[in-house]
Backbone as CSV, one residue per row, in Angstrom:
resi,resn,N_x,N_y,N_z,CA_x,CA_y,CA_z,C_x,C_y,C_z
1,MET,-53.609,-121.670,-184.133,-54.529,-121.740,-182.818,-55.747,-122.435,-183.001
2,ARG,-56.423,-122.609,-183.997,-57.657,-123.225,-184.948,-57.062,-125.092,-184.134
3,TYR,-55.916,-125.354,-184.481,-55.622,-126.512,-184.709,-55.199,-127.173,-183.099
4,ILE,-55.001,-125.897,-182.634,-55.155,-126.722,-180.933,-56.490,-127.159,-180.448
5,PHE,-57.420,-126.241,-180.790,-58.889,-126.468,-180.048,-59.121,-127.875,-181.133
6,ILE,-58.847,-128.463,-182.438,-59.132,-129.709,-183.048,-58.606,-130.814,-182.004
7,PHE,-56.756,-130.810,-181.637,-56.360,-131.813,-181.766,-56.630,-132.215,-180.005
8,ILE,-57.162,-130.973,-179.226,-56.687,-131.232,-178.163,-58.082,-132.033,-177.522
9,PRO,-59.386,-132.075,-178.011,-60.610,-133.345,-178.202,-60.189,-134.279,-178.354
10,ILE,-59.143,-134.514,-179.916,-59.213,-135.665,-180.551,-57.952,-136.580,-179.213
11,PHE,-57.165,-135.477,-178.504,-56.073,-136.309,-177.669,-56.845,-137.161,-176.661
12,ILE,-57.769,-136.076,-176.522,-58.491,-136.671,-174.565,-59.230,-137.735,-175.054
13,ILE,-59.618,-138.017,-176.257,-60.614,-139.037,-176.677,-59.640,-139.788,-177.279
14,LEU,-58.451,-139.576,-177.179,-57.148,-141.242,-177.652,-57.010,-141.455,-175.955
15,LEU,-56.730,-140.584,-175.566,-56.142,-141.207,-174.401,-57.592,-142.084,-173.182
16,SER,-58.692,-141.796,-173.341,-59.623,-142.166,-172.656,-59.824,-143.331,-173.397
17,CYS,-59.512,-144.033,-174.375,-59.755,-145.278,-175.129,-58.584,-146.250,-174.851
18,GLN,-57.558,-145.320,-174.495,-56.422,-146.260,-173.995,-56.856,-146.426,-172.550
19,GLU,-57.190,-145.566,-171.629,-57.587,-145.893,-170.386,-58.781,-147.231,-170.088
20,LYS,-59.541,-147.213,-170.858,-60.510,-148.200,-171.334,-59.712,-149.724,-171.074
21,GLU,-59.185,-149.364,-172.389,-58.279,-150.935,-172.520,-57.446,-151.193,-171.860
22,LYS,-56.911,-150.314,-170.874,-55.983,-150.387,-169.515,-56.953,-151.608,-168.537
23,THR,-58.219,-150.558,-168.201,-59.168,-151.270,-167.133,-59.568,-152.780,-167.970
24,SER,-60.114,-152.767,-168.785,-60.438,-154.382,-169.647,-59.240,-155.319,-169.365
25,ASP,-58.282,-154.949,-169.456,-56.861,-155.840,-169.059,-56.645,-156.287,-167.704
26,LYS,-57.305,-155.211,-166.992,-57.117,-155.504,-165.393,-58.068,-156.632,-164.897
27,GLU,-59.420,-156.355,-165.700,-60.947,-157.329,-165.166,-60.135,-158.463,-165.543
28,LEU,-59.604,-159.056,-166.593,-59.248,-160.332,-167.149,-58.416,-160.548,-166.132
29,HIS,-58.161,-160.135,-164.887,-57.017,-161.016,-163.937,-57.872,-161.620,-163.255
30,ARG,-59.272,-161.102,-162.903,-60.003,-161.535,-162.110,-60.737,-162.942,-162.521
31,TYR,-60.438,-163.346,-163.840,-60.700,-164.789,-164.839,-59.904,-165.741,-164.165
32,ILE,-60.261,-166.533,-164.178,-59.207,-167.969,-164.417,-58.972,-168.056,-165.986
33,LEU,-59.801,-168.471,-166.444,-59.324,-168.394,-168.117,-60.110,-167.665,-168.985
34,VAL,-59.475,-166.975,-169.577,-60.633,-166.535,-170.718,-60.494,-167.179,-172.257
35,ASP,-61.641,-166.630,-173.025,-62.269,-167.010,-174.241,-60.822,-165.670,-175.158
36,LYS,-60.714,-165.921,-176.701,-60.209,-165.045,-177.263,-61.022,-163.676,-177.326
37,ASN,-62.419,-164.048,-176.890,-62.562,-162.100,-176.841,-62.825,-161.644,-175.245
38,GLY,-61.909,-162.289,-174.014,-61.802,-162.131,-173.204,-62.862,-162.363,-172.244
39,ASN,-63.973,-163.060,-172.724,-64.886,-163.666,-171.746,-64.780,-165.050,-171.050
40,PRO,-65.256,-164.659,-169.750,-64.451,-165.900,-168.990,-65.049,-167.201,-169.235
41,VAL,-64.430,-167.883,-169.550,-64.740,-169.470,-169.507,-65.130,-170.381,-168.547
42,PRO,-66.553,-170.654,-168.425,-67.511,-171.338,-167.345,-66.292,-172.087,-166.883
43,LEU,-66.396,-172.656,-165.768,-65.698,-173.467,-164.711,-66.648,-174.129,-163.542
44,PRO,-66.558,-175.596,-163.256,-67.544,-175.952,-162.468,-67.165,-175.389,-161.138
45,LYS,-67.850,-175.177,-160.173,-67.260,-175.100,-158.687,-67.493,-176.016,-157.762
46,ASP,-67.249,-177.412,-158.378,-67.624,-178.175,-157.789,-66.783,-179.621,-157.829
47,LYS,-65.668,-179.345,-159.439,-64.702,-180.023,-159.274,-63.681,-179.651,-159.401
48,LEU,-62.201,-180.530,-160.129,-61.194,-180.178,-160.041,-61.289,-179.945,-162.008
49,ILE,-60.700,-178.629,-162.213,-60.389,-178.682,-163.726,-59.165,-179.252,-164.521
50,VAL,-59.703,-180.052,-165.409,-57.714,-180.275,-166.212,-58.114,-179.369,-167.779
51,VAL,-56.914,-178.470,-167.910,-57.283,-177.520,-168.146,-56.020,-177.818,-169.667
52,ASN,-56.345,-178.306,-171.094,-55.480,-179.074,-171.815,-55.077,-177.677,-172.704
53,PHE,-54.071,-177.408,-172.481,-53.319,-176.376,-173.861,-52.680,-176.986,-174.849
54,LEU,-53.782,-176.929,-176.538,-53.605,-177.842,-177.663,-52.973,-176.632,-178.783
55,ALA,-53.012,-177.546,-179.451,-52.639,-176.748,-180.788,-53.454,-178.052,-182.118
56,TYR,-54.028,-177.398,-182.945,-54.416,-178.312,-183.827,-53.621,-178.533,-184.703
57,SER,-52.368,-177.807,-184.969,-51.311,-178.296,-185.548,-50.262,-179.498,-185.081
58,CYS,-50.961,-179.632,-183.823,-49.589,-180.582,-183.013,-50.509,-182.238,-183.005
59,SER,-49.716,-183.181,-183.647,-50.079,-184.443,-183.894,-50.214,-184.711,-182.294
60,SER,-49.208,-184.568,-181.907,-49.117,-185.556,-180.495,-50.567,-184.926,-179.363
61,CYS,-50.806,-183.406,-179.645,-52.531,-182.848,-179.084,-53.409,-183.698,-179.707
62,MET,-53.486,-183.839,-180.894,-54.763,-184.663,-181.673,-55.028,-185.919,-181.032
63,LYS,-53.808,-186.827,-180.752,-53.802,-187.956,-180.405,-53.913,-188.410,-178.776
64,GLU,-53.936,-187.389,-177.963,-54.039,-186.995,-176.504,-55.371,-186.817,-176.456
65,ILE,-56.415,-186.403,-177.464,-57.682,-185.869,-176.828,-58.844,-187.200,-176.775
66,PRO,-58.412,-188.655,-177.565,-58.992,-189.724,-177.045,-58.808,-190.157,-175.798
67,VAL,-57.440,-189.824,-175.337,-56.784,-190.435,-174.041,-57.320,-190.041,-173.102
68,LEU,-57.909,-188.444,-172.867,-58.373,-188.118,-172.156,-59.526,-187.838,-171.643
69,LYS,-60.249,-187.796,-172.759,-61.849,-188.167,-172.931,-62.145,-189.157,-172.494
70,LYS,-61.510,-190.290,-172.422,-61.655,-191.817,-172.512,-61.624,-191.725,-170.421
71,VAL,-60.260,-191.403,-170.453,-60.011,-191.513,-168.659,-60.878,-190.663,-167.504
72,ILE,-61.363,-189.248,-168.156,-61.810,-188.647,-167.823,-63.190,-189.113,-167.375
73,GLN,-63.842,-189.896,-167.828,-65.347,-190.117,-167.952,-65.362,-192.076,-167.324
74,GLU,-63.801,-192.188,-166.983,-64.224,-193.882,-166.024,-64.746,-193.312,-164.655
75,PRO,-65.474,-194.586,-164.117,-66.308,-193.643,-162.932,-65.436,-193.119,-161.742
76,GLN,-63.795,-193.963,-161.840,-63.535,-192.963,-160.295,-62.869,-191.185,-160.871
77,PHE,-63.215,-190.820,-161.591,-63.200,-190.118,-161.937,-64.074,-188.810,-162.857
78,LYS,-64.937,-189.714,-163.204,-65.921,-188.636,-163.708,-66.498,-187.853,-163.130
79,ASP,-67.404,-187.723,-161.776,-68.161,-186.667,-161.203,-66.874,-185.903,-160.380
80,LYS,-66.017,-185.801,-160.556,-64.238,-184.897,-159.900,-63.655,-184.277,-160.869
81,PHE,-63.750,-184.651,-162.035,-62.812,-183.828,-162.997,-63.842,-182.943,-164.354
82,GLN,-63.501,-182.248,-164.784,-64.020,-181.422,-165.803,-62.890,-181.037,-166.864
83,LEU,-63.276,-181.716,-167.927,-61.620,-181.682,-168.993,-62.199,-180.154,-169.605
84,ILE,-61.085,-179.246,-169.904,-61.304,-178.195,-170.946,-60.221,-178.009,-171.776
85,GLY,-60.306,-177.928,-173.185,-59.376,-177.366,-173.849,-59.017,-175.856,-174.268
86,ILE,-57.853,-175.647,-174.373,-57.550,-174.290,-175.223,-56.932,-174.706,-175.984
87,VAL,-57.256,-174.006,-177.468,-56.491,-174.032,-178.527,-55.629,-173.142,-178.517
88,ILE,-54.338,-172.662,-178.726,-53.666,-171.826,-178.534,-53.005,-171.410,-180.028
89,ASP,-53.694,-172.280,-181.360,-53.133,-171.779,-182.744,-53.909,-171.758,-183.980
90,SER,-55.065,-171.046,-183.425,-56.706,-171.333,-184.240,-57.203,-170.177,-183.203
91,ASP,-58.328,-169.480,-184.043,-59.581,-168.651,-183.558,-60.940,-169.254,-183.514
92,LYS,-60.739,-170.572,-183.667,-61.737,-171.435,-183.745,-61.987,-172.231,-182.861
93,GLY,-62.412,-172.303,-181.556,-62.578,-173.274,-180.705,-63.842,-174.357,-181.201
94,ASP,-64.525,-175.366,-180.390,-65.050,-176.651,-180.675,-66.086,-177.025,-179.560
95,LEU,-67.299,-176.320,-179.321,-67.806,-176.419,-177.964,-69.150,-177.602,-178.240
96,SER,-68.912,-178.666,-178.767,-69.777,-179.050,-179.277,-69.682,-180.471,-178.712
97,ASP,-68.912,-180.465,-177.637,-68.505,-181.852,-177.455,-68.281,-181.468,-175.687
98,PRO,-69.473,-182.075,-174.925,-69.578,-181.474,-173.560,-68.442,-181.920,-172.818
99,VAL,-67.876,-183.312,-173.304,-67.171,-183.785,-172.227,-65.564,-182.850,-172.664
100,PHE,-65.355,-182.230,-173.521,-63.804,-181.538,-173.862,-64.396,-181.031,-174.792
101,PRO,-64.925,-179.571,-174.524,-65.293,-178.103,-175.028,-63.378,-177.520,-175.176
102,ILE,-63.720,-176.887,-176.159,-62.097,-176.511,-176.871,-62.546,-174.814,-176.989
103,TYR,-62.016,-174.119,-176.317,-62.040,-172.442,-176.718,-60.795,-171.947,-177.189
104,PRO,-60.861,-171.404,-177.680,-59.973,-170.412,-178.177,-59.389,-169.675,-177.334
105,SER,-58.012,-169.469,-177.165,-57.133,-168.583,-176.176,-57.342,-167.603,-176.488
106,HIS,-57.001,-166.799,-175.173,-56.060,-165.062,-175.425,-54.949,-165.174,-174.278
107,LYS,-54.241,-164.188,-174.781,-52.919,-164.063,-174.458,-53.190,-163.889,-172.436
108,GLN,-54.065,-163.461,-172.165,-54.044,-163.322,-170.680,-54.300,-164.668,-170.026
109,ASN,-54.395,-165.667,-170.642,-54.321,-167.523,-169.902,-52.807,-168.060,-170.034
110,PHE,-51.655,-167.329,-170.830,-50.152,-167.583,-170.774,-49.864,-166.454,-169.625
111,VAL,-50.234,-165.506,-168.820,-49.749,-165.433,-167.848,-50.225,-166.021,-166.322
112,ARG,-50.802,-166.710,-166.502,-51.111,-167.570,-165.234,-50.922,-168.762,-166.113
113,PHE,-50.988,-169.428,-166.948,-50.508,-170.920,-166.838,-49.526,-170.863,-168.537
114,PRO,-48.122,-170.566,-168.023,-47.289,-170.375,-168.977,-47.457,-171.868,-169.995
115,VAL,-47.044,-171.836,-171.348,-47.299,-173.043,-172.324,-46.281,-173.091,-172.880
116,PRO,-44.809,-173.850,-172.124,-43.505,-173.573,-173.153,-43.858,-174.442,-174.313
117,GLY,-44.907,-175.286,-174.546,-45.086,-176.384,-175.537,-46.275,-177.322,-175.807
118,THR,-46.866,-177.343,-176.728,-48.000,-178.466,-176.670,-47.582,-179.503,-176.788
119,PRO,-48.823,-180.415,-176.330,-49.654,-180.198,-175.040,-49.230,-180.225,-173.619
120,THR,-49.558,-178.953,-173.165,-49.864,-178.193,-171.886,-51.160,-179.058,-171.108
121,THR,-50.725,-179.430,-169.780,-51.917,-179.419,-168.840,-51.647,-179.362,-167.660
122,TYR,-52.715,-178.268,-167.231,-52.905,-178.280,-166.014,-54.022,-178.780,-164.714
123,ILE,-53.850,-179.595,-164.046,-55.306,-179.841,-163.382,-54.881,-178.417,-161.873
124,ILE,-56.420,-178.119,-162.161,-56.411,-177.100,-161.091,-57.853,-177.245,-160.189
125,THR,-57.473,-176.043,-159.295,-58.938,-175.921,-158.133,-60.037,-175.233,-158.907
126,PRO,-60.613,-175.340,-158.677,-62.053,-173.980,-159.255,-61.632,-172.511,-158.745
127,GLU,-60.869,-172.545,-157.816,-60.126,-171.117,-157.844,-59.159,-170.543,-158.716
128,GLY,-58.866,-171.775,-159.319,-57.709,-171.769,-159.984,-55.944,-172.245,-159.101
129,LYS,-56.065,-172.656,-158.324,-54.954,-173.552,-157.763,-54.406,-174.274,-158.792
130,LYS,-53.137,-174.232,-158.667,-52.833,-175.511,-159.786,-52.038,-176.222,-158.996
131,LEU,-52.511,-177.884,-158.732,-52.299,-178.725,-158.110,-51.231,-179.666,-159.120
132,VAL,-51.245,-180.095,-160.456,-50.617,-180.555,-161.444,-50.454,-180.286,-162.331
133,VAL,-49.191,-179.991,-163.041,-48.807,-179.188,-164.206,-48.237,-180.885,-165.007
134,ILE,-48.553,-180.748,-166.234,-48.354,-182.296,-167.282,-47.323,-181.524,-168.306
135,TYR,-46.603,-181.448,-168.755,-45.907,-181.164,-170.275,-45.484,-182.555,-171.028
136,GLY,-45.855,-182.305,-172.403,-46.170,-183.347,-173.131,-47.464,-183.795,-172.770
137,ALA,-47.363,-185.089,-174.052,-48.584,-185.889,-173.868,-48.610,-187.290,-172.910
138,VAL,-49.930,-187.484,-172.808,-50.328,-188.241,-171.478,-50.390,-189.558,-172.584
139,THR,-50.434,-190.983,-171.435,-50.759,-192.404,-171.492,-52.306,-192.441,-170.592
140,GLU,-52.887,-193.368,-171.056,-54.076,-193.695,-169.926,-53.469,-193.814,-169.043
141,LYS,-52.137,-194.573,-168.481,-51.684,-195.055,-167.374,-51.376,-194.118,-166.576
142,ASN,-50.715,-192.780,-167.116,-50.012,-191.737,-166.030,-50.875,-190.651,-166.078
143,PHE,-51.922,-190.473,-166.940,-52.942,-189.329,-167.127,-53.650,-190.101,-165.476
144,ARG,-53.980,-191.427,-165.298,-55.065,-191.810,-164.062,-53.311,-191.242,-163.254
145,GLU,-52.937,-191.691,-162.810,-51.884,-191.575,-162.234,-52.041,-189.567,-161.515
146,PHE,-52.069,-188.860,-162.834,-51.865,-187.861,-162.281,-53.114,-187.118,-162.084
147,LEU,-54.038,-187.781,-162.332,-55.502,-187.796,-161.823,-55.810,-187.605,-160.482
148,LYS,-54.725,-188.998,-159.477,-55.168,-189.589,-158.890,-54.025,-188.426,-157.889
149,GLN,-53.369,-188.321,-158.288,-52.403,-187.144,-157.790,-52.970,-185.492,-157.133
150,ALA,-53.876,-185.201,-157.696,-54.366,-184.083,-158.090,-55.538,-183.859,-156.898
151,LEU,-56.071,-185.650,-157.074,-57.113,-185.324,-155.909,-55.853,-185.875,-154.457
152,GLU,-55.410,-186.281,-154.273,-54.674,-186.457,-153.107,-54.030,-184.902,-152.642
153,LYS,-53.421,-184.484,-153.788,-53.084,-182.666,-153.637,-54.178,-181.845,-152.796
154,MET,-55.694,-181.983,-153.648,-56.785,-181.419,-152.976,-57.246,-181.859,-151.485
155,LYS,-57.006,-183.168,-151.534,-57.545,-183.297,-149.883,-56.423,-182.779,-149.077
156,ASN,-55.284,-182.750,-149.395,-54.491,-182.073,-148.495,-54.453,-180.695,-148.495
157,TYR,-54.692,-179.923,-149.386,-55.048,-178.841,-149.401,-56.280,-178.150,-148.995
158,SER,-57.628,-179.295,-148.733,-58.434,-178.825,-148.134,-58.477,-179.041,-146.555
159,ASN,-57.365,-180.612,-146.364,-57.237,-180.389,-144.439,-56.484,-178.934,-143.931
160,ASN,-55.899,-178.026,-145.134,-55.201,-177.250,-144.783,-55.673,-176.010,-144.217
């Protein structure tokens, strides 16, 4: 009988901890992107967002970074887009580069943004609406075309 009084409070405590975990998972759905700790990734409200899912072990991803940074800073795109990296093979990001901050990913990101391989890039609205999905590495030329396509879709999206 004594054991019942010991185990019941422990069982109740364990259940309440699990419920908190579920609640926090549900709250993650409110955010478009989250870092490895479940904190929301800061996104601009006035620009389209280029979310590049990459792996440090992916040579195509590493070669693509300078291309993304160069094109996104061109005058026709600079004030219209924000570039954000999400690394999927490491717990370490790199927030030192304001042009291309890289955040370590959380599993919740893959619910909204499936990543069949790296690099995978999404161009989204500030509300998280997907405008363009790019599988594989880009060249300067086709990345410019994807950005123009996103701007055109956004224009049509705003008119509706």
